[in-house]
N, C-alpha and C positions, 0 to 999 in steps of 0.2 A: 610769251610761252605764240611758237606755229604752229598754226593748227595743218597746214598741207604736212610741215615736216612729220608734223604725228603720224597724222593721216599713212604715211606713203613708209613708216617704218610698222604698221599696225597692219599694215597690210602685208609686208615682208615678213614679220611673224605668223601671220595666218599660212602664208604661202606654205612656212614650213612645217608647217603641223598638217597639210594636207600631205604635204609627201609623204611624211609620218602613218600618219593612214593608211595611205597606198599601200607604202612599204609593210606595213603590218599582216596584209594579207595573202600579201609572201612568203609571210614565214611559217614554217612546219615545223621546223625544231631548235636544237640547241648550236646546231649546227649551220642552220640559218640566221638566229640572233647573234647567235658570239662573233659567229667572221664570214656572213654573209654569201655562206655557203659554200666559200672556196671558188667563186666563177668571175672576180669581177677581172675588167680588163687592165691593160697597159696604164691609161690614159685614166683612169678612174684608180688610181692604188696609186699612183702619180699625185694626183687632187689629197686624199687620202692622206697620205706620206708629208705633205707639203703642212697640209695643214695638224699637224700634227703637234707641230708646236705654233705655229703662225696664232697666236692669242691674245691676250690684252695685252700681256709685259712687251710683247713685238712692237704692237701701235704706239703703246703709252709710255714703257718703262724704258725700255731698251734705248729708245730713243731723247730721253731726258737722260739719263746716265750718261749715254752717247755725247753732249751737247756741253758734259759738267767734268768727265773724267777721259775721251775719245778712244780710242779703240780700245785703248787697256782696260776701258773698265766692264770694257763686253766684251772679252774671253770665252767667259761664261754662255751664252746665249749673244749674241745664234752663233759662234762658230761653233762651241766646245757643241751645242742641241745640234746644227747642222749636222756636223763630221760623225755624231752618236749614227744618223742615221744613214752614210758614207759606207761606215763601219758595217751596220746592220747588213746592209745589201752586198759589200767582197767577203763578209765571214760569216755570217749567223744566217742569212735566210735562204739558201737553199739547201744549208744542214739540217734547218727546225724542219723547213717544209718538204721534208724526206718521213720525216717522224710523223707525218697526220698527226697531229698535237692541237688539241684548241685551246690552252693556256699557259703561259709560258711554266704556270705549275706542275704543270702536267709533266714539262722535261724534267726539274728536281726529284717524282716521284721515279720516274722512270729510270733513272741513273743514280740515284742516290735510297731511295725511299720515304716512304710516308714522314716523317719524322723535319728529312731537312724540306721537302714539299712544304708540309704547314708551316713552315718559322718562315722560308724567301715570301710562301704565301703573303702570309700576312705581315712582312717590311714590306711589301710591294703595296696594298690593301694602304699599307700606312702613308706611306709617299704620298698618297694619291690627294691628302685632306688641304696639305699648303697649296698646290698646283690647282687642285678646281675650286678651294677658296674664292684664290686669286681670280678667274675669272668670276664667278658670283660678283667680285668685291668690283668687278670691272663693270659688268651689269649694274647693280647697282646704281654707279655712279655717272652710266649714261642716261639714263633713265631721267636720272634727279638733276640734268642736263640737258637735256629732248625737256624738261617741261618746268626748266625755267626754276626748279626748288620748290617746285608744286608735292611731284612727291620725291619724298624722304627718301636716302639712301636704302633705308633695311625695309621701305613695301618695293625700291625699284629688286631691290636682292631677290627678293619673293616674288615680283611677276617675273622678273632673267629665270629665276631658276624654276616657273613654271613652264615658263613658254619651252626648254631648253627637255624638262623633267620629259614631260605630255608623250613628244614626239622618240624618246627614247624607248622609252617601256615600251607604247606600242610596234616599233618596226624596228629595234636591235640593231645591230652593224649596218644595215640592209637601209636603213633612214641616216646612217651616220653619213653614210660613203657615199649617198646620192642627195644628200644636204652638203658636201663638204663640195664636194661634185659644182652643183649649182653657185654655190658661197663664194668658194674661190675666185671662178669666172667673176660678180662681184670686186670683189678682195680686188682682187690683181688690175682690171679695171679702175675701177673707185682709185681707189692708191696714186696710179700712174697720172690720171688726170687729175688728179687734185698738185701732184709734186708739181706739174707742169706749170699748171695754176699758179700754184706756191711761190717758185721757182720768178713768176709775173710780178707778185705782187714785195717779195724782194729785192728787186729790178732786176733781175738776169740768173742765172743757175752759173756765174761768176761769180757777182759776187755773194752766194750761198759758199760754194770752196773757197772763193779768199778770206773769208773768214774761218769757216777749219782749218787752213793752215794757221791762220794768224794765232789762231790760241789754242797750236800744237794738236790739234783731234787726231789726228790720223795715225798719232804714236801709238804701238802696240804694243812693244817688249817693254817691260817692267824697268827701275835703275838694276841694273849687277851686281846685287847685293845676294847672297847666299836668301837670305828670308824673304826676298819681294819677288824674287827668281820662285823659290815653293812653296809663297800663295800665291803666284800667278799660275802655274802649273798642276795645284790643287783645283784652282777656279776653272780650269780649263776642261782637267780631268773628270769633276763633280755631274755635266751635264751629259760629256761627252762617252766614258764610261757610264755611268752612273743610272743613266736611261737606258741602256741597252734593253736589261733586265726587266722591262716594263711591258705589263701586260696592255696598253695602250698599243703602243709599237707592232708588238705580235702580233694581235688581230690584224693589225689596219696590213703587215705587210703575210701574214698570211692568208688573209683574202683573196689574193692571188687566182685567176687559173693555174698557175703553173710552178714551176718554181724559177725559171728565168723571164718571168715576171715580178715576181717578187722580189728579185735580186733588182733587179733595171728599176723597179720604181722606188725599189725605199733609198737607189744611186742617184736617182736622177730628180727625187722628192727633198734631199738632203740639198742638192746645191744649189735648187731654187734655192730652198729656203733660206740661205745664207745673201747667197746675189738676193734680193726681193728687198732680203731685210731691213736694205742698205734707203728703200722705199723711205717708209715714215722717217728713217734718220735726216735724208732732205728734210723730209717736210717740218720736222723741226726745227730745224737748223735752218732754216728759212726764216720759220715764227722768230727766230731769234732775231734775224739781220732786220723783217720788218718790223717785231713789237719792243726789239731791246732793253731796255736793264729790267723792266714789267716782266718780258719772256723768262731769262732767267729770276727769275724770283720766284716764278712757278713752280720752274725748274727744281729749283734750293724746298722750296717748303711745302709746295703743292702740285709734285708733279703731274700726277694724272687728270691734274688738269686741261694741261696747257695745253695739249694738242688739240681738243674739242674748245677753246676758249677761242682761238688763233682762228681753226676751222669760222667759228659762231661770227667773230666781230671782226673777221677779217672777208669774209669771202662770201659771197652771193647765195642765192636759195637752192643749188641743181646741184654745189657745192657740198654743200652740207648735207643734201641726199644720199650722196655719193662716197661720204665721209662717214658717214653712219650706218650707210649700208654695209659699206666694206670694213664697220668695227667690230658691228653685231656678226657678219660674216664668220671676224675673228674671234670673238670671243665664241661663237655659239657651234662654233667648229671643232674646238677644243675642248670646249665644256663636254660633247654631249658626248665623246668621246670614251675622255676622263672617267665619267659618272657609270657608264658602261663595260667598262675593263676590272675597278677595280673588282665592284656585282658578279661580272663572270666569275672572274679568280676566287672569291668566296666563296659562290656556291662549287667549285668544279673542285677544287683542293680544298676545302676545309669543309664544308657540311656533306657533301657525300661522303667524308671520312670520317663524318659524326653518325647518316642514316645512308651505309652504301648499296641498298638497295633502291633508292627512288629510280624510277623512273623517267626515260626521257622529258616525255610530259609536264613531270614534278621537279623537274631539273627544271623548264623554261618558266614556269607560275614564280618556282623558289629566283629567279637569275630580273625576275621584272617585280618582284615584292622585295625583294633587295635591294632594289635601282632607288625606289620610293622612301626606301628607311637610310643608306649613303648619302640622297638627295639631302633627306632633312639634316643628318648630321654636319653634315657638310657648308647648310644652309647656317643654325647653329653656330657654327666655328669665325665664321664670313663674318657676325656678326661683332660674333664677340673678338677676334680679331680688328674689327673696323679700324685705321686709322694705318696697320703694318701698310708698307711696303708693296701692292704688287708684282714686283721682281724679286726682292727680298722671299716673301713667299715661296714665290717658282724655283730661289737656286738654292732655298731651304730644305724643298722638297728629296730630294734625291742623293743625298749626302747616306742616308740610310743602305738603297741600295746598291748603293757605292760599295760600302767597304761589306757590306752581311751577301751580296743574291753574286755580282757582276763575277769573283771567283768561279763559284759551284760553276757559272755557266758556262764560261770560255773555259773552262779547266775540263768540264769535265766533255765540251765540246772536242778539246783540242788535242787532250791529255791522257793516254789509254791507261796507265798507274793511279790513275787518280782515283782515289773510293771515297766510302761512306764516313770510317771515318774524321779522311783527311779533309771534305767539306764541315764536319762540323767542327773541329779543327777549328778551322778559315772560319766560318762565321764567327763561332765564338773572338778567338783572335781581334776577326777587323771591329768588329764589334766594340768588345771590351774598350781593344787602343783607343777606338772613337771618340767613347763618353771618359775615359782619361783626358784627353785633351780640352774638354770642356770647361768654357772660362767659370764654372762655379764648381769644378772638383781641383784644377790646379791651373798652373802661369805656363804651362808649354805651348799648349796654343794663341798662347802669344811670340813666337817664333815659331814654329811651323804646322803648318794646317792639318788640323784634327783628323778629314778623313780621307790622303793622301797616307798621312802613318796609319791608319786605321784599313787602307788599302793593299799598301807592304807587307802590314803585320798578316794580312790574309791572305796573300800568292808565300810567307814561310807559312804561315799553316798547313795552309795545300800543299804543304809541298813537304813534311815533318813528317801531318799527321796517314801523310797517304804510307809515302818508304820507310817511316821509322817502325810498324808492326814491319812490315814486308824481308826489314833488317835484322828485325829479330828474328823473324822464322825459320828464315835460310842459317839462321846460325845455330839455332836450337836442330832446325834437323843436320847440319853439317858437327854438332856433335854427335847426336843420335849416330850418324854412321863414318865416326871413328874406328877400324880397323883394331882386328885386338893384338896385342902385344906393341905398339905403335907410342902408348905412355908411358 
């Protein structure tokens, strides 16, 4: 156990708590707490949108999948996830920003009514369970590795959850934005230096790239068969479109000082995420060159430990400090906002429908209480799901919002003829079709991805559900206005 390394980590954690306490003194209302008062400059919008996805799976999950299956194995994340932010900036940020909404659920209420608002908000909240659990799982692993096994993963999960929970409850999204700003600087600098050092350990960057080429890791497209292409597209669309109707993405974009900043921040953040996600991939590839077969065994059997093991066994103390600073920055930046987002949605879009006369102060208290409750539930879920891969926890989280919430959002913004009936039919068709493709229900999912089938059904349901009543009404009106004597 390295006391110096642990001391640096403790100082870092205490520093983020101090930022949360400072931010808490600036929280005056729910707008401050949920979206930082809509006054963040471009640089902070970029760092906080970049931090949206740069979590445990980017540092540990994606690189391990890359060295096993190449670029084809990671189409969902980072490519799908980063493209999501670009699409949000290009097609959603300006339209949503001008509506002055507090949550993404507010859009569903204004466009379709309370029923759609409650269902979509519920789906969004549910999708965060696996996402936040992945971050908490990673925190548990980090503390176990740091203490050389003296702290169990379960204890590490509890400590990590408390470390994030305290500053989020006190400072809300303002604390998240400021800690993201600082943590992303630590992350970018730390991982960049580690990549340079990792190349040296591996004998040069050329050897790392040669290994990747030899193992055909740069192959992106799948085999040219219908099934393989369908699953490839389905995987890419899961996070690319399924994470667009998400409160954490929404709140990071809506926290900007104006619409242009919201748009530009999301686009720059998304492109930066895709590009910088290659850095931890390079580091793990260097680990494979340096450690040989033992690295590949770890990648297959316990991939979440591959990168920490490489750093702890092959690098000096200063690199270890940089690595764990960067890793904790990645995990905490993602977990903080994803604790805040579902709690905000619950209070604004579900609790307020049950208690419509809540004051702003009561709403603020309810948000803080809900964060604690949600964090407790996620912690219990993470402990129960221990052993499930971080990447799988994350990638499965967004299928429900893809099939249930994306179509009503995009059609509500871009198709004037979409109606409440259309949204209801779309949600029902999308979710039911997705469920039918579950392996526990049928074998349909073996030949075609359920989330893609659900997305297609959602679009069909929206168009049919919106147009059918209008067509019937037009026919009735035409029948009633037939001139006498013409029949």
